[in-house]
C-alpha positions as CSV (number, residue, x, y, z in Angstrom):
1,M,-89.9,20.6,-15.6
2,S,-93.1,20.1,-17.8
3,V,-93.5,23.9,-17.7
4,F,-90.0,24.5,-18.7
5,L,-90.2,21.8,-21.8
6,W,-93.6,23.3,-22.8
7,K,-92.7,27.2,-22.5
8,E,-89.0,27.2,-23.2
9,G,-88.5,24.0,-25.0
10,G,-91.3,24.2,-27.3
11,F,-92.6,20.7,-26.7
12,G,-96.1,19.6,-27.1
13,F,-98.0,17.5,-24.7
14,F,-97.4,14.2,-26.4
15,Q,-93.7,15.3,-26.3
16,I,-93.6,15.9,-22.9
17,G,-95.1,12.6,-22.3
18,L,-92.4,10.8,-24.3
19,A,-89.7,12.9,-22.4
20,T,-91.2,12.0,-19.0
21,A,-91.2,8.3,-20.2
22,L,-87.7,8.6,-21.4
23,A,-86.5,10.0,-17.8
24,N,-88.0,7.0,-16.3
25,V,-86.0,4.4,-18.4
26,P,-83.1,4.2,-15.9
27,M,-85.6,2.5,-13.5
28,L,-85.7,-0.5,-15.9
29,V,-82.2,-1.0,-15.8
30,S,-80.1,-0.2,-12.3
31,P,-82.4,-0.9,-9.3
32,G,-82.8,-4.7,-10.0
33,L,-78.9,-4.8,-10.5
34,I,-77.7,-2.6,-7.6
35,T,-80.0,-4.3,-4.9
36,L,-78.8,-7.8,-6.3
37,L,-75.3,-6.8,-5.4
38,A,-76.5,-5.6,-2.0
39,D,-78.0,-9.3,-1.5
40,R,-74.9,-10.9,-2.7
41,R,-73.1,-9.6,0.1
42,F,-71.5,-6.5,-1.3
43,D,-71.3,-3.7,1.4
44,S,-74.3,-1.5,0.7
45,R,-72.4,1.2,2.1
46,R,-69.8,1.1,-0.7
47,I,-72.5,0.7,-3.3
48,L,-74.2,3.8,-2.1
49,A,-70.9,5.7,-2.0
50,V,-70.2,4.6,-5.6
51,S,-73.5,5.8,-6.5
52,F,-73.3,9.2,-4.9
53,L,-69.7,9.5,-6.4
54,V,-71.0,9.0,-10.0
55,S,-73.8,11.6,-9.3
56,G,-71.4,14.1,-8.2
57,I,-69.0,13.6,-11.2
58,V,-71.8,13.7,-13.8
59,L,-73.3,16.6,-12.2
60,S,-70.0,18.3,-12.3
61,L,-69.5,17.4,-15.8
62,M,-73.0,18.7,-16.7
63,Y,-72.0,22.2,-14.9
64,L,-68.8,22.4,-16.9
65,I,-70.0,21.4,-20.2
66,P,-73.0,23.6,-21.5
67,T,-73.7,21.5,-24.8
68,L,-77.2,20.6,-24.6
69,W,-77.0,17.1,-26.0
70,I,-74.0,16.1,-23.8
71,R,-75.8,17.3,-20.8
72,M,-78.8,15.1,-21.8
73,V,-76.5,12.0,-22.1
74,L,-74.8,12.8,-18.7
75,F,-78.3,13.2,-17.1
76,L,-79.2,9.6,-18.3
77,F,-75.9,8.3,-16.4
78,H,-77.0,10.3,-13.2
79,G,-80.7,8.9,-13.6
80,L,-79.1,5.2,-13.7
81,A,-77.1,6.3,-10.2
82,F,-80.2,8.1,-8.6
83,V,-83.2,5.7,-9.2
84,A,-81.1,2.8,-7.7
85,M,-80.4,4.9,-4.5
86,L,-84.0,4.8,-3.1
87,P,-84.7,1.0,-3.2
88,L,-81.3,0.3,-1.9
89,Q,-81.6,2.6,1.0
90,D,-85.0,1.1,1.7
91,G,-83.3,-2.4,1.7
92,F,-80.5,-1.2,3.8
93,Y,-83.2,0.0,6.4
94,F,-85.0,-3.2,6.7
95,T,-82.0,-5.4,6.5
96,Y,-80.6,-3.1,9.7
97,A,-83.9,-3.4,11.3
98,E,-84.2,-6.9,10.9
99,K,-80.6,-7.8,12.3
100,Q,-81.4,-5.2,15.3
101,R,-84.7,-7.0,16.1
102,Q,-83.0,-10.6,16.0
103,L,-80.6,-9.1,18.6
104,G,-83.5,-7.9,20.8
105,N,-82.9,-4.3,20.0
106,I,-85.7,-1.7,19.4
107,V,-85.7,-0.1,15.9
108,G,-87.4,3.2,14.9
109,P,-90.2,2.8,12.6
110,Y,-89.7,3.0,8.9
111,P,-91.7,6.3,8.5
112,T,-89.7,8.0,11.1
113,V,-86.6,7.3,8.8
114,R,-88.1,7.8,5.6
115,V,-89.4,11.4,6.6
116,W,-85.8,12.5,6.2
117,G,-86.2,11.8,2.3
118,T,-89.3,14.3,2.3
119,V,-86.9,16.9,4.3
120,G,-84.2,16.3,1.8
121,F,-86.7,17.3,-1.1
122,I,-87.8,20.6,0.8
123,V,-84.4,21.8,1.7
124,P,-83.1,22.4,-1.7
125,S,-86.0,24.0,-3.0
126,V,-85.8,26.6,0.0
127,L,-82.0,27.2,-1.0
128,M,-82.8,27.7,-4.7
129,Y,-85.3,30.2,-3.5
130,F,-82.4,32.4,-2.1
131,L,-79.8,31.4,-4.5
132,L,-81.9,32.4,-7.6
133,R,-84.1,35.4,-6.3
134,D,-81.7,38.1,-7.6
135,G,-82.0,36.7,-11.1
136,A,-78.7,34.6,-10.7
137,S,-77.9,31.9,-13.2
138,T,-79.9,28.7,-13.0
139,S,-76.6,26.9,-13.1
140,R,-76.5,27.6,-9.3
141,I,-78.9,24.7,-9.3
142,L,-76.3,22.3,-10.4
143,L,-73.7,23.5,-8.1
144,C,-76.4,22.9,-5.3
145,A,-76.9,19.5,-6.4
146,I,-73.3,18.8,-6.6
147,G,-72.8,19.7,-3.0
148,F,-75.7,17.5,-1.8
149,A,-74.2,14.5,-4.0
150,F,-70.7,14.7,-2.1
151,A,-72.4,15.5,1.2
152,S,-74.1,12.1,0.8
153,L,-70.9,10.5,-0.3
154,I,-69.3,11.3,2.8
155,N,-72.4,10.5,5.0
156,S,-72.2,6.8,3.3
157,F,-69.1,6.1,5.5
158,T,-71.1,6.9,8.8
159,L,-73.7,4.1,8.1
160,P,-73.7,0.7,10.2
161,S,-72.0,-2.3,8.9
162,L,-74.5,-5.0,7.8
163,K,-72.0,-7.9,7.7
164,P,-73.6,-11.3,8.3
165,Q,-73.4,-12.5,11.9
166,K,-70.6,-14.8,12.9
167,G,-71.5,-18.4,12.6
168,T,-73.7,-17.9,9.7
169,K,-73.1,-20.8,7.2
170,K,-73.2,-20.1,3.5
171,T,-75.5,-22.1,1.5
172,G,-74.1,-23.6,-1.6
173,V,-74.1,-26.6,-4.0
174,T,-72.4,-28.8,-1.2
175,E,-75.3,-28.3,1.2
176,V,-77.7,-29.1,-1.4
177,E,-76.0,-32.4,-1.9
178,E,-76.0,-32.9,1.9
179,E,-79.8,-32.6,2.0
180,V,-80.7,-34.4,-1.2
181,G,-82.2,-37.1,0.9
182,A,-84.2,-34.6,3.0
183,S,-87.9,-34.1,2.9
184,F,-89.6,-32.0,0.0
185,V,-90.2,-29.1,2.3
186,E,-86.4,-29.0,3.2
187,R,-85.3,-29.5,-0.4
188,K,-87.6,-26.6,-1.2
189,K,-86.0,-24.5,1.3
190,V,-82.6,-25.1,0.0
191,E,-83.7,-24.6,-3.5
192,E,-84.8,-21.0,-2.6
193,R,-81.6,-20.3,-0.4
194,T,-79.5,-21.1,-3.8
195,M,-81.8,-19.2,-6.1
196,L,-80.7,-15.9,-7.5
197,P,-82.2,-12.9,-5.2
198,T,-83.7,-11.1,-8.2
199,T,-85.5,-14.3,-9.3
200,Q,-86.8,-14.9,-5.7
201,A,-87.9,-11.3,-5.7
202,L,-89.9,-11.7,-8.9
203,R,-91.4,-14.9,-8.0
204,T,-92.6,-13.2,-4.9
205,L,-93.9,-10.1,-6.5
206,F,-96.2,-12.1,-8.7
207,S,-97.2,-14.8,-6.1
208,P,-101.0,-14.8,-5.1
209,Q,-100.2,-12.9,-2.1
210,A,-98.6,-9.9,-4.0
211,R,-99.8,-9.9,-7.5
212,F,-103.1,-7.7,-6.6
213,L,-100.9,-5.3,-4.7
214,C,-98.6,-4.9,-7.7
215,L,-101.5,-4.4,-9.9
216,G,-103.1,-1.8,-7.9
217,L,-100.0,0.0,-7.4
218,A,-99.3,-0.2,-11.2
219,L,-102.4,1.7,-11.9
220,S,-102.0,4.3,-9.2
221,Y,-98.4,5.0,-10.6
222,M,-99.8,5.6,-14.1
223,A,-102.5,7.8,-12.4
224,A,-99.5,9.6,-10.7
225,V,-97.4,10.1,-13.4
226,A,-100.3,11.4,-15.5
227,Y,-100.9,14.1,-12.6
228,Y,-97.5,15.2,-11.8
229,S,-96.3,15.5,-15.4
230,F,-98.9,17.8,-16.2
231,I,-100.3,19.6,-13.1
232,S,-98.0,22.5,-13.2
233,I,-99.0,23.3,-16.9
234,Y,-102.7,22.8,-15.5
235,F,-102.3,25.2,-12.7
236,R,-100.8,27.9,-15.1
237,E,-103.0,27.5,-18.1
238,V,-106.4,26.3,-16.9
239,I,-106.4,27.9,-13.3
240,G,-104.1,30.8,-14.0
241,I,-101.8,30.7,-11.1
242,A,-98.6,32.6,-11.8
243,D,-95.3,30.7,-12.4
244,Q,-93.7,32.2,-9.3
245,H,-96.6,30.8,-7.3
246,I,-97.0,27.3,-8.9
247,G,-94.1,25.9,-6.7
248,L,-95.5,27.6,-3.6
249,V,-99.0,25.9,-4.0
250,I,-97.2,22.2,-4.5
251,N,-94.9,22.8,-1.7
252,I,-98.1,23.0,0.8
253,G,-98.6,19.5,0.3
254,V,-94.8,18.5,0.6
255,V,-94.7,20.4,3.8
256,L,-97.8,18.7,5.3
257,E,-96.3,15.2,3.9
258,V,-93.8,15.4,6.8
259,V,-96.6,15.8,9.5
260,F,-98.3,12.8,7.6
261,T,-95.3,10.6,7.7
262,L,-94.4,11.4,11.4
263,F,-98.0,10.4,12.4
264,M,-98.1,7.2,10.1
265,P,-97.1,4.7,13.1
266,R,-100.4,6.1,15.1
267,L,-102.4,5.9,11.8
268,Q,-101.1,2.3,11.2
269,S,-102.3,1.4,14.8
270,L,-106.0,2.7,13.6
271,L,-106.1,1.7,9.9
272,R,-103.3,-0.9,9.4
273,L,-101.4,-0.6,6.1
274,K,-104.1,-1.6,3.8
275,G,-106.5,1.2,5.2
276,I,-103.9,3.8,4.9
277,M,-103.6,2.7,1.3
278,M,-107.4,2.8,0.7
279,V,-107.7,6.4,2.1
280,G,-104.7,7.5,0.1
281,L,-106.2,6.2,-3.1
282,A,-109.5,7.5,-2.5
283,F,-108.0,10.9,-1.7
284,M,-106.0,10.6,-4.9
285,A,-108.9,10.0,-7.3
286,L,-111.0,12.8,-5.2
287,R,-108.3,15.4,-5.5
288,M,-108.1,14.8,-9.5
289,I,-112.0,15.0,-9.8
290,L,-112.2,18.2,-8.0
291,L,-109.6,19.9,-9.8
292,A,-111.0,18.7,-13.3
293,A,-114.7,19.8,-12.1
294,F,-113.8,23.0,-10.3
295,P,-110.6,24.4,-11.5
296,S,-109.9,27.4,-9.1
297,V,-106.9,28.7,-6.9
298,W,-108.8,27.4,-4.0
299,T,-109.3,24.0,-5.4
300,A,-105.6,23.8,-6.1
301,V,-104.6,24.7,-2.6
302,L,-107.1,22.8,-0.6
303,T,-106.5,19.5,-2.7
304,Q,-102.9,19.9,-1.5
305,L,-104.0,19.2,2.3
306,G,-104.3,15.5,1.9
307,H,-101.2,15.1,-0.5
308,G,-99.3,13.4,2.4
309,M,-101.9,10.6,2.8
310,E,-101.5,10.0,-0.8
311,V,-97.6,9.6,-0.6
312,L,-98.3,7.0,2.6
313,A,-100.5,5.1,0.3
314,L,-98.1,5.1,-2.9
315,F,-94.4,5.3,-1.5
316,I,-94.4,4.2,2.2
317,A,-97.2,1.5,3.0
318,P,-96.1,-0.4,-0.2
319,V,-92.3,-0.8,0.8
320,M,-93.5,-1.9,4.2
321,F,-95.7,-4.5,2.5
322,L,-92.8,-5.7,0.4
323,D,-90.4,-6.3,3.4
324,R,-93.1,-8.5,5.0
325,L,-92.9,-10.7,2.0
326,A,-88.8,-10.7,1.8
327,G,-86.6,-13.3,3.1
328,D,-83.1,-12.3,4.2
329,Q,-81.9,-13.6,0.9
330,F,-83.5,-11.1,-1.2
331,R,-84.7,-8.1,1.4
332,N,-82.8,-5.7,-0.8
333,S,-83.6,-7.2,-4.3
334,I,-87.6,-7.1,-3.5
335,Q,-87.4,-3.4,-3.6
336,G,-85.2,-2.9,-6.5
337,V,-87.2,-5.4,-8.6
338,F,-90.5,-3.8,-7.5
339,T,-89.1,-0.4,-8.6
340,M,-88.0,-1.8,-11.9
341,A,-90.9,-4.1,-13.1
342,V,-93.9,-2.5,-11.4
343,G,-92.9,1.3,-10.9
344,G,-90.6,1.7,-13.8
345,V,-92.8,-0.1,-16.3
346,A,-95.9,1.7,-15.0
347,R,-94.3,5.4,-15.1
348,I,-93.3,4.7,-18.6
349,V,-96.5,3.4,-20.1
350,G,-98.4,5.9,-18.1
351,A,-96.3,9.0,-19.2
352,I,-96.9,8.0,-22.8
353,A,-100.5,7.4,-22.3
354,A,-100.9,10.6,-20.4
355,G,-99.1,12.7,-23.1
356,F,-101.5,11.3,-25.7
357,V,-104.7,12.0,-23.5
358,A,-103.4,15.5,-22.6
359,T,-103.4,16.5,-26.3
360,I,-107.4,16.1,-26.1
361,G,-107.6,18.3,-23.1
362,L,-105.9,18.7,-19.7
363,Q,-109.3,18.4,-17.8
364,Y,-109.7,15.3,-19.7
365,L,-106.4,13.9,-18.6
366,L,-107.3,14.6,-15.0
367,G,-110.6,12.6,-15.7
368,Y,-108.3,9.6,-17.0
369,A,-106.1,9.8,-13.9
370,A,-109.2,9.8,-11.7
371,A,-110.3,6.6,-13.4
372,L,-107.1,5.0,-13.0
373,A,-106.9,5.8,-9.3
374,L,-110.5,4.4,-8.8
375,T,-109.7,1.2,-10.5
376,A,-106.6,1.0,-8.2
377,L,-108.9,1.5,-5.3
378,F,-111.1,-1.1,-6.4
379,V,-108.1,-3.6,-6.8
380,I,-106.5,-3.0,-3.3
381,V,-110.0,-3.1,-1.7
382,F,-111.6,-6.0,-3.3
383,K,-108.9,-8.2,-4.7
384,F,-105.7,-7.7,-2.3
385,K,-105.6,-9.6,0.8
386,T,-103.4,-7.9,3.4
387,I,-99.8,-9.2,4.0
388,P,-99.8,-10.4,7.7
389,A,-97.1,-8.6,9.8
390,P,-94.3,-10.5,11.9
391,I,-95.3,-10.7,15.5
392,E,-93.0,-7.8,16.3
393,E,-94.8,-5.3,14.0
394,V,-98.2,-6.6,15.2
395,L,-97.2,-5.7,18.8
396,A,-96.0,-2.3,17.5
397,E,-99.2,-1.7,15.8
398,V,-101.6,-2.5,18.7
399,T,-99.7,-0.7,21.3
400,P,-100.0,2.8,21.9
401,P,-96.8,4.9,21.3
């Protein structure tokens, strides 16, 4: 997208940063709201169905209406639906997994489910190669997106139900009144059960247990948005990689991401989640330093080899930590509020800052991003105290597969 905006749209680097920031604005709105609905006992399957339906309709309108400004407005609505799907699906998995554990059933580790998201990014890019290789209209991209949106809508009706177990008592004002004479600890528990899930999630994210995790991740997301917003232009202009080969170089890392994700349970037994984050952030910083200092095709290719470790550190290990902090009342909301308050804010601020630094020089931009990644690594290593896993996860980590 950055190459298109720069080459075809005539955008400057700072304008590309602003455009990237605007593209992330939906992250400040819908994730917290949608996951709140899920925690308020709205059926997550139906919420997903509505989100996919909205995406399908909006993408269809974008295909039918070629006017640029209308397409931009429609794309904003697509973003509102899309950005909420990821934390909602994370919350859906963790809620389902917790219910199955309570029933004594075995649940597949989160990474073995999350890996299908990576596959979902790879398959469309492969299809696009065949759909566009004969010089066909790029409108086929929208047709492909529409097809996947409606396929996802259909799939949402095959998901398992997450209805509360029979006999579960809802907590409300009456129960508070009944327990008004209880001990302070019991009253505190009642207060938490009656609190808005979004508020519980926000309190938890800024609690002593999680605040440095959030700070480290915010810095790492700022580094990531600086890297990914401009790396295609860097490959083209500084290294000299041809346009048609840029996607192939980047996809080396995406394909290897599948391997890293599948092996994450084994890595977790060796390094624990914090160790995975430390290694991933260290590689992230090293990758940017090498590209800035030695801009060559070989550097571009070889630094893709550890991309999967970076993904584990930034996008998989953190949501597993967050679930360890979540109670049943806000298991969905903690994912949505984190996406909004940490991920969204960091990406918007980071994109604007990256656009400004890029006007000075793209190699300076990589140096700036590396400094952010190193600072994030420092915070995680020295300030963040790992969040203990439930006993089931501890046993899973120390038991060989």
